[in-house]
TIKETI-497142 format. One record per atom (N, C-alpha, C, O): x, y, z. Coordinates in steps of 0.2 Angstrom, whole numbers, plus 5000, padded with zeros to 4 digits. Layout:
BEGIN
XYZ...
REM end
This chain:
BEGIN
500449945000500050005000500450065000500950065004500350114996500750174995500650225001500050225004501150255003501050315008500750375005500750374999500450415009500150475006500750515002500550544997501350525005501850555001501950524994502050564989502050454994502150424988501650434983501750444977500950424985500450434981500450504977500350504971500550554981500550624978501150624973501050654968501750604975502350604971502150564964502350594959501850504964501750464958501250504954501250504948500750534957500250574953500550624949500450634944500950664953501250724950501750694944501850724939502150644946502650624941502350594935502650594930501750564936501450544930501250594925501150584919501250664927501050714923501750744920501650784915502350724922502950754920503350694917503650654920503350694910503750644907504450644909504850694909504650584912505350584915505850594909506450614911505750574903506250584898506350654896506850664894505850694898505950764896506550794900506950834897506650784907507250804910507850774908508350814907507850714907508450674904508650704898509250694896508250734894508350754887508450824887508350864882508650854892508650934893509150964888509151024888509550924884509950954880509650974873509951004869508950954872508650974866508351044867508451074872508051074861507851144862507351154868507051104870507351214870506951224877506251204877506051174882505951214871505251194871505151114872504551094874505651084870505651004871505950984877505750934880506451024879506950994885506751004892506950974896506351064893506151074900505551044902505051044898505451004907504850974909504251024910504351074912503650994908503151044908502951074915502651124915503151034920503051064927503551104929503451134935504051124926504551164928504451234925504451244918504351284929504151354926504651394928504851404934504951434924505451484925505151554927504551564926505551594931505351654933505151694926504651734927505451694921505351724915504651704912504251744910504551644912503851614910503251634914502751634912503451654921502951674925502851754925502551784930503151794921503251864921502551894921502351944925502051864918501351894918501051884924500751934927501151834928500851824934501151864939500851894944501851874939502251914943501951984943501952024948501752014937501552084937500952094941500852154943500552044942499952054946500152044954499652054958500752024956500952014963501052084966501352124962500952094972501152154976501952164976502252114977502152224975502852234975503152224982502752254986503652194982503952184989504152254992504352304989504052254999504152325002504952335002505352285003505152395001505852415001505952465007505452515008506552465010506652515015506652585012506852595006506452635016506452705013507252725012507652715016507352755006508052775005508252835010507852875011508852835012509152885016509752915013510052885008509852975015510453015012511052975013511152945019511552965008512152925009512752975009512853015005513152965015513753005016514252985011514252925009514753025009515253015005515652955007515852915003515752945014516152895017515852825016516152775015515152825016514752765015514852745007514852685006514752795003514852784996515552754994515552704990516052774998516652754997516752674999517052634996516452665005516452595008516152545003516352495002515552575000515152524996515552514990515552454987515952564987516352554981516852504982517052464978517152504988517752464990517552394991517852344989516952384994516652314995516552284988516752224986516252324983516052294977516752274973516752224970517252324974517852304970518152244973518452204970518152234980518452174983518052114981518352064980517452114980517052054978517252044971517251984969517352094967517552084960518252044960518352004956518752064964519352034965519351964967519651914964518851954972518751884974518551834969518751784968518051864965517751824960518251814954518251754951518651864952519051854947519651804948519851764944519851814955520451764957520151694957520551644956519551684958519251614959519151584952519351524950518851624947518751604941518151564940517751564945518051524935517451474934516851514933516851574931516251484934515651524933515351534940515151484943515251594942514951604948514651674949514751714944514351684954514051744956514051764963513951714967514051824965514051844972513551904973513551944969513151904978512651954979512651974987512751924991512652034989512652054996512052114996512052154992511652105001511152155003511152175010511252135014511252245011511252275017510452275019510052305017510252225024509552215026509252285028508652295026509552325032509252385035509152435029508652465029509652445025509552505020509352475014509052515010509352415012509152385006509752395000509552374995510252425002510852434997511052364995511152314999511152354988511352294986511952294981511952344977512352254981512952244977513052174975512852134978513552164970513652094968514052094962514252144958514252034960514652014954514351964951514251904954514151964944513751914941513151894945512951834945512851944948512351924953511651924949511151904952511651934943510951924939511051864935510551854930511551824935511651764931511251704934511251694940510851664930510451604933510951554934511251524929511051524940511451474942511051414946510551434949511351354945511051304949510951314956511451334960510351304959510351304967510551244970510851244976510351184967510351124971510051134978509451154978510351114984509951114990509751174993509351184998510051234990509751294992509051304991508651344994508751264986508051264984507651244990507051254990507951204995507551185001507251245005506751235008507551305004507351365007506551375005506151395009506451364998505751384996505251334998504651354999505451274999504951225002504851245009504251235011505351255013505251275020504751345020504351345024504951385016504551455016503851435014503351465017503651395009503051375007502651345013502051355015502951295017502651265022502451315028501951315030502951355030502751405035502251455033501851485037502251475026501751515024501051485024500551515026501051425023500351385024500151385031499551385033500651375036500551385043500251445044499751455048500551505042500251565043499551575041499151615044499351545035498751545032498251495035497651495033498451455040498051405043497851345038497451305040498351335033498251285029498651215031498551165028499151225035499551175037499651175045499751235047499651115048499851115055500551075055500651025053500951115059501651085059501651015063502150975062501151005067501150935070500750885066500650825069500550895060500250845056500650785055501250785054500350725056500650665055500850645048500450645043501450635047501750615040502150545041502550545045501950495037502250435037502750425031502550435025503450415032503950405027504050325026504150295031503950305020504050235019504650225014504850275011504850165013505450155008505250185001505750204998504650184999504450204993504550284992504550314987504650314998504750384998505450404998505650464998505950364998506650374999506850404992506550394987507450444992507650484987508350464985508450404983508750514985509450504982509950544986509750594989510550524986511150564989511050564996510850515000511150624999511150635006510450635009510050675008510350585013509650575016509750535023509650475023509950565028510050535035509450495037509450445041508850515035508250475036508250405034507850365036508550395029508550325025508650265029508250225029509150265034509350215038508750195043508550135044508450245045507950235050507350205047506950165049507150225041506550205037506750135035506250085036507250115033507450045031507449995037507249945036507650025042507749985048507049965051506949905053506650015051505950005054505349995049504849975051505550005043504949995038504550055036504350065031504550105041504250165040504450215046504750195051504350275045504450325050503950375051503750405046503550385057503050435058503350495060503750495065503250545057503550615059503050665057502450655057503250735057502850785056503150845052503750835051502850885049503150945045503650975048504150995045503650995054504151035058504750995058505351025057504750925059505350885059505650885052506250885052505250875047505450865041505750935038506350935035505450995040505751055038506451065042506951085039506451045048507151055052507651005049508251035048507450945047507950905044508250925038508750925036507750955034507850975027508351035027508851035023508251085032508651145032509351125035509851145033509351095041509951095045510351035043510951035044510050975040510450925038510450915031510750865028510050955027510050945020509750875018510050855013509350855022509050785020508650785014508050815015508750755009508350755003507750715003507250745001507650665007507050635008506550675013505950675011506850705018506450745022506150805018505550825018506550835013506350885009505850865004505350905004505950815001505450784996504750775000504250784997504850745006504150725009503850795011503250795011504150845013503850905015503550935009503050965009503950935003503750954997503050934995502550964993502950864995502350834993501750854998501150854997501950865005501550875010501150945009500650955010501550995006501351065005500951064998500651114996501051014994500651014988501051004981500851014976501750994982502150974977502451044974502351094976502851034968503151094965502751144963502951204964502151134961501651184959501551234965501451294964501451204971501351244977501851294978501751344980502451264978503051314979503151364974503251424975502951344967503051404962502451454963502551514962501851434966501351474967501551524973501451584973501851494978502151544983502651594981502651654983503051574976503551614974503251674970503451734970502751654966502351714963501951754967502051814967501651724972501251764977501751814981501551874983502351794983502751834986503251874982503651914984503051874975503451914971504251904971504651944971504351834972505051814972505251794965505151744963505551844961505651834954506351804953506751804958506451774947507151754945507351694950507951684951506851654952507051594956506551544952505951544952506851484950506551424947506451374953506951364957505951334952505951274957505851214952505351214948506251164953506251104949505751054951505251074955505850994948505350944949505350904955504950854956505750914960505950874966506550834965506850824959506850814970507550784971507650724966508150724962507150674966507250614962507350634954507750614951506850674952506850694945507450734943507750734937507550784947508150834946508750794945509150804940508950754950509650724950509650674945510250664942509150634944509250584938509250614931509650594927508950674930508950704924509650734923509850734917509950764928510650794927511150734925511650744922510950674927511450614926511250584919511550534917510750604916510450574909510050514910510150474906509750514916509350454918508650464919508450524919508250414918507550414920507450384927507650324928507150414932507150394939506850324940506250314937507150274943506850214945506850204953507450214956506350194956506250194963506750144966506950154972506850084963507250034966507950064967508350024972508150114964508850134966508950164973509450164976508350184976508450204983508450154988508650164994508450094986508450034991509150014993509249984998509650034989510350024991510750084990510550134987511250094994511750154994511950164987512050224985512150104983512450114977512050114970512250124965511350104972510950094966510950154961511050134955510850214963510950264958511650274955511650294949512150264959512750274957512950224951513250244946512750164952512850114948512550124941512750114936511850154942511450164936511850224932511850224926512050274936512350334933513050314929513150344924513450264932514050244929513950214923514350204918513350184922513150144916512950194910512850164904512850254911512550304906513150314901513750324903513050304895513550314890513850384891513550434892514550394890514850454891514550514888514450574890514350504881514050564877513450584880513250644880513050534882512350554885512450594892512050634893512850564896513050594902513250664902513050714905513750674897514050744896513450794893513450844895513050764889512550804886512050834891511850884891511850784895511350804901511650854906511350894908512250834908512650874913512750954910512550994914512950954904513051024901512451064900512351124900511851024898511251054897510951084903510651134903511051044909510851074915511251134917510951184919511851134916512251194918512051254913512051314916511851244907511751294902511051324904510951384903510551284907509851314908509651274914509151224913509851284920509651244926508951254927508651304928508651194928507851194929507751214937507151234938508251214941508251244948508651304948508851324954508751344943509151404943508851464947508251464948509251504949509151564952509751614952510251594951509551674952510151724952510351734960509951734964510951754961511251764968510851824970510651824976510651874966510351934968509651914971509451944976509251874967508651854969508651824976508151834980509051774977509151744983509251784989508951784994509751834988509951874993509451924995509351945001509051944990508551994991507951954995507651984999507851894993507251854997507551845004507051855009508151835005508351825012508351895016508151895022508451945013508352015016507652025018507552055023507252005013506552015015506251975020505851995024506551915021506351865026506651895033506251895038507251925033507451955039507052015041506952025047506752055036506352115038505652095040505252135042505552035039504852005041504352025035503752025037504552025029504152035023503751975021503351985017504051915022503851855019503351815023502951775021503451815030503151775035502851815041503151865042502451785045502251815051502851815056503351785054502851855061503451865065503651795068504251785069503151755070503251695073503651645068504151615070503351645062503651595057504351625055504851585053504451695054505051725053505651705058506151675056505451705064505851695070506051615069506651595070505551575068505651505068506151485062506651445063506051515056506451495050507151515051507651475050507251575054507951595055508251555060508851545060507951545065508251505071508451435068508951415070508051405064508251335061508851345057509251305057508851395053509451405048510051425052510651405050510051445058510651455062510951395065511551385066510551335064510751275067510951225061511151165062511051255055511351215049511951185051512451215053512051115049512651075050513051075044513651075045512751075038513151075032513551135031513351195033514151125027514551185025514851225031514851285030515151195036515351235041516051275039516251315043516251255033516851295031516751335025517251355021516151345023515951385018515951455020516351485023515351495019515251555022515351565030515651605032515151505033515151505040515951505043516051535048516351475038517051475040517351545041517951545044517151595038517451655039517051705044517251765045516651675048516251715053516751735058517051695061516751805060517151825065516851825072516251815073517251845077517051845084516451895084516451955082515951875088515351915089514851905083514251925085515051885078514551875072514251815072514451765076513651805069513351745069513051735062512951785058512851675060512551655053511951615053511951565057511551625049510951575047511051565040510951615036511151505038511251485031511051425028510851375032511051415022510851355018511351345012511551385008511651285012512051265007511751225001511151205002512151214996511851174990512451144987512951184985512451084985513051054982512751004976512350964977513051014970512850974965513250914963513750904967513150884957513550824955514150844952514250904949514650804952515250804948515150764942514850714941515550794937515650754931516250774927516350834926516750724926517350744922517750794926518050844922517750794932518150844936517850904937518150954939517250914935516850974935516350974941515950934941516351024945515851034950515251074948515351134945514651054949514051094947513651114953513451074957513551174954513151204959513451194966513351144970513951234968514251234975514151294978514451344976513651304983513351364985513351364992513351324996513251434995513051445002512751515001512951564999512151515005511751585005511551595012511451545016511651655015511551665022511351735024511351785020511151735030511051805034511651805039511651765043512051855038512551865042512351925047512151975045512451915054512251955059512851985063513251945065512952055062513452085066513352085073512752075076513852095077513752095085513252145087512952135092513152195083512652245085511952235083511452265083511852175079511252155076511152175069510652145066511552215066511452235059511552165055511952125056511152165050511052105046511252115038511152165036511552065035511752065028511551995025511651945028511252005020511051945016511551935011511751975007511851865010512351855006512251785002511951745005512351794996512251734991512951724987513151764983513251664988513851644984513651584980513551534984513651584974513451524970513951514964514151554960514251454964514651424959514251384955514051324956514251404948513851364944514251304941514051254941514951324940515351264938516051284939516251344938516451234941517151254943517551184943517251134944518151194941518651134942519051144948519551104949518951194951519351204958519151154963518551134963519551144967519451094972518951124978518951184978518751084982518251104988518651154992518351204994519251144994519651194998519651264995519551304999519751264989519851334986519151364986519051424987518651324985517951354985517751374992517451434992517951334997517751365003518151425005517851465008518751425003519151485005518851545002518851605005518651544995518351594992517751624996517651684997517351574998516751595002516851625008516551675010517351605012517551635018517851705017517751755021518151715011518451785009517851835008517851895010517251805005516651845005516451865012516251925013516351825016516151835023516551885026516251935029517251885026517651935029517551995025517652055029517452005019517352065015516752105018516852165019516252065019515652095022515752125029515552175031516152085033516252105040516652165040516552205044517152165035517652225035517252285033517352345035516752275028516352335026515952355032515852425033515652315036515252335042515652375047515452425049516352345048516752385052516952455050516952495054516952465043517152525041516552575042516652635044515952545041515352585042515252605050515152665052515452555054515352575061515852625064515752665068516552615061517052665063516852735060516952785064516552745054516352805052515852835056515852895058515352795058514752815062515052845069514852895072515552805072515852825078516252895078516152935082516552905072516952965071516453025071516553075073515953015067515453065066515053085072514853135074514953025076514653045083515053085088514853125091515753065088516153105092516253175090516453215093516253175083516353245080515753295081515753345079
REM end
């Protein structure tokens, strides 16, 4: 007997030809799954959405303008030194000032997209459509791929009874793919997440078809649920894909990621979250508190956090192919000792650099933001004493 999560997944999957994602190297009208809707394709709907609230502009001192120029230049140097395909965005939450490098480029999100599932769930809580204590049962048929700490518990006991709050927490703090997919189907599937993005006027963010279809498509495969029953099932199937087909699927994904987003869009959304523009006060506090407990990526942006600073963040890590990393990301809210906040998104679309170099680059971005804040604080202190 199918669980509720599996039944919903199979119903939605039946509407999305699996071959479409695997063939994403074909022209766009043929290669993108019908259920995957880009921000551009939703432009008409977004026009009807309320414009996000923006902080009132304030007079900018020459010293602040200089500090902003220095931060932008430093981010440019960091990106240039790293190379590859990447983008950086920084938003001063209080003022709304934004800067970045390649920050309007559509790049793979990978597990960063778990943010939008969590946001959808908490928005439904705010609207009275979802109860965080609702019973959800996870069975072997609900298992996904790659990192899924829930897997061993489910296979050991045959099923696991949990609730949306537990799934949300596991998805954000542990980046558990099965927890995230289960939460996704609980809130209504990909279409529900896309509807939330439209309603909140979060533009330039795509949401893909769910973990199983996304990852199998990147590998040039059509998902088979039996792969989830063993640790090596998916990897063995991926290794059997002809090199030409694997390369074609991988490069097609990089060229037009079905889960793509711009660094600016993500940083702007995080800034709006911090300002309380996206959720109720209680749900805002809950989501940021959970993101503060993220275990993944301790040496990405978090590795550069200085004394007195704190971070609430979400990582994303894509597949490797032929020595190339796709989608190595970290997005965050950085909190200064005085409570001032910055939204930061660092997204690597593709690189041949190793993980240590990628982490070092992200840490440099964190320190650049902290140095910028220190410059502002020092200037305010001088003006106050003057």
